C-alpha positions as CSV (number, residue, x, y, z in Angstrom):
1,M,132.5,33.9,200.5
2,T,133.8,36.9,198.5
3,G,133.8,37.8,195.0
4,K,131.1,37.9,192.3
5,I,128.9,35.2,190.8
6,V,130.7,35.6,187.5
7,P,133.6,34.7,187.3
8,D,134.3,33.6,190.8
9,I,131.4,31.0,190.9
10,V,130.3,30.5,187.3
11,D,132.9,30.7,184.5
12,K,132.8,29.2,181.0
13,Q,129.8,27.0,181.5
14,T,127.9,25.0,178.9
15,L,124.3,26.0,179.1
16,Y,121.6,23.5,178.4
17,T,118.4,24.9,177.1
18,L,115.2,23.7,175.6
19,P,112.1,25.6,174.0
20,P,108.8,25.7,176.0
21,D,107.2,23.1,173.7
22,S,109.7,20.5,174.4
23,T,108.5,17.5,176.4
24,C,109.4,16.5,180.0
25,R,111.1,13.4,178.5
26,D,113.3,15.7,176.4
27,A,114.3,17.4,179.6
28,A,114.9,14.3,181.5
29,K,117.1,12.9,178.8
30,M,119.1,16.0,178.5
31,M,119.7,16.1,182.2
32,D,120.7,12.5,182.3
33,A,123.1,12.7,179.3
34,N,124.8,15.8,180.7
35,K,124.7,15.0,184.4
36,I,122.8,18.1,185.4
37,S,119.7,18.7,187.4
38,A,118.3,21.7,185.7
39,V,117.5,23.1,182.2
40,L,116.8,26.6,181.2
41,V,113.6,27.0,179.1
42,V,114.4,29.6,176.3
43,T,112.7,31.1,173.3
44,D,114.7,33.2,171.0
45,E,117.7,33.3,173.5
46,R,115.4,34.7,176.2
47,L,114.9,33.0,179.4
48,Q,111.2,31.9,179.8
49,G,111.6,29.5,182.8
50,I,113.5,26.7,184.4
51,I,112.8,23.1,184.8
52,T,114.5,20.9,187.4
53,E,114.7,17.4,188.5
54,R,112.4,18.2,191.2
55,D,109.8,19.6,188.9
56,L,110.0,16.2,186.9
57,T,109.5,14.1,190.0
58,A,106.8,16.3,191.8
59,K,104.9,17.4,188.9
60,V,105.1,14.8,186.3
61,L,106.0,11.5,188.0
62,A,103.9,12.2,191.2
63,G,101.3,13.8,189.4
64,G,100.8,11.0,186.9
65,L,101.5,13.1,183.8
66,D,102.8,11.6,180.6
67,P,106.4,12.6,180.1
68,D,106.0,12.2,176.4
69,A,103.0,14.4,176.1
70,T,103.7,17.0,178.8
71,R,105.3,20.2,177.6
72,L,107.8,22.1,179.6
73,E,105.8,25.3,179.5
74,S,103.1,23.5,181.5
75,I,105.4,22.5,184.4
76,M,108.2,25.0,184.4
77,T,108.9,27.7,186.9
78,P,108.1,30.7,184.6
79,N,110.0,34.0,185.0
80,P,112.3,32.5,187.7
81,D,114.3,34.7,190.1
82,V,117.7,35.5,188.5
83,L,121.1,36.7,189.6
84,A,123.3,39.3,188.0
85,P,127.0,38.7,187.3
86,D,128.1,41.1,189.8
87,D,125.9,39.7,192.6
88,P,127.9,38.5,195.5
89,P,127.6,34.7,196.2
90,Q,126.3,35.3,199.7
91,D,123.2,36.9,198.2
92,A,122.6,33.9,196.0
93,L,123.0,31.5,198.8
94,E,120.6,33.5,201.0
95,L,118.0,33.8,198.1
96,M,118.2,30.0,197.6
97,R,117.9,29.3,201.4
98,I,114.9,31.6,201.8
99,R,113.1,30.5,198.6
100,G,114.1,26.8,198.6
101,Y,115.9,26.8,195.2
102,R,118.8,24.8,194.1
103,H,119.6,26.6,190.9
104,L,119.4,30.2,189.8
105,P,119.9,31.6,186.3
106,V,122.5,34.4,185.8
107,L,121.4,37.2,183.4
108,D,123.4,40.2,182.2
109,E,121.0,42.8,180.7
110,G,118.6,40.0,179.8
111,N,121.2,37.7,178.2
112,I,121.8,34.4,179.8
113,V,125.3,34.0,180.9
114,G,125.1,31.0,183.3
115,M,123.3,29.1,186.0
116,V,124.6,28.8,189.6
117,S,123.8,25.8,191.7
118,I,123.8,25.3,195.4
119,R,126.6,22.8,194.9
120,D,128.6,25.6,193.2
121,L,128.0,27.9,196.1
122,Y,128.9,25.3,198.7
123,A,132.1,24.5,196.9
124,A,133.1,28.2,197.0
125,A,132.2,28.4,200.6
126,K,134.3,25.4,201.4
127,E,137.2,26.8,199.4
128,Q,137.0,30.2,201.4
129,L,136.8,28.3,204.7
130,E,139.9,26.3,203.8
131,E,141.7,29.4,202.8
132,D,140.8,31.1,206.1
133,V,142.2,28.2,207.9
134,R,145.5,28.2,206.1
135,Q,145.9,32.0,206.7
136,R,145.2,31.5,210.4
137,E,147.5,28.6,210.7
138,S,150.1,30.7,209.0
139,F,149.6,33.5,211.3
140,I,149.7,31.4,214.5
141,F,152.4,29.0,213.5
142,D,154.8,31.2,211.3
143,T,154.9,34.3,213.1
144,G,156.0,33.4,216.6
145,Y,152.5,34.0,218.2
146,G,151.6,30.4,218.6
147,T,153.0,27.3,220.4
148,G,155.0,26.4,217.4
149,A,157.3,29.3,217.6
């Protein structure tokens, strides 16, 4: 995987955000309506935390909390690790692997510019592998070095 988080992995995203005093039900509804699995928790356009499906499942559902009364600020991951737009995708993948994340916000000088998911990174890795195979096949079969010559 080569390139940078922005624009090679994340480009022109719609960011889904909620304030910290929103309820867990608000987050779940937003995730369901938009087919996403993480929401950024934001105050005055500044990242406060992140809430994921895993948070809702493990902390609210399994914890017996009321999703209509539980505020995001009480279960979110505050001050999450973040990526910079120029970070290489490999660094993001390694951080996710080591820390067990599936989503990482992307900030540029404190401004939220995107969120990268493990799915985004795997898609980029797959694309890179497919391109590598195409290049190798072209080299082997189109240049007289392989059995197809």
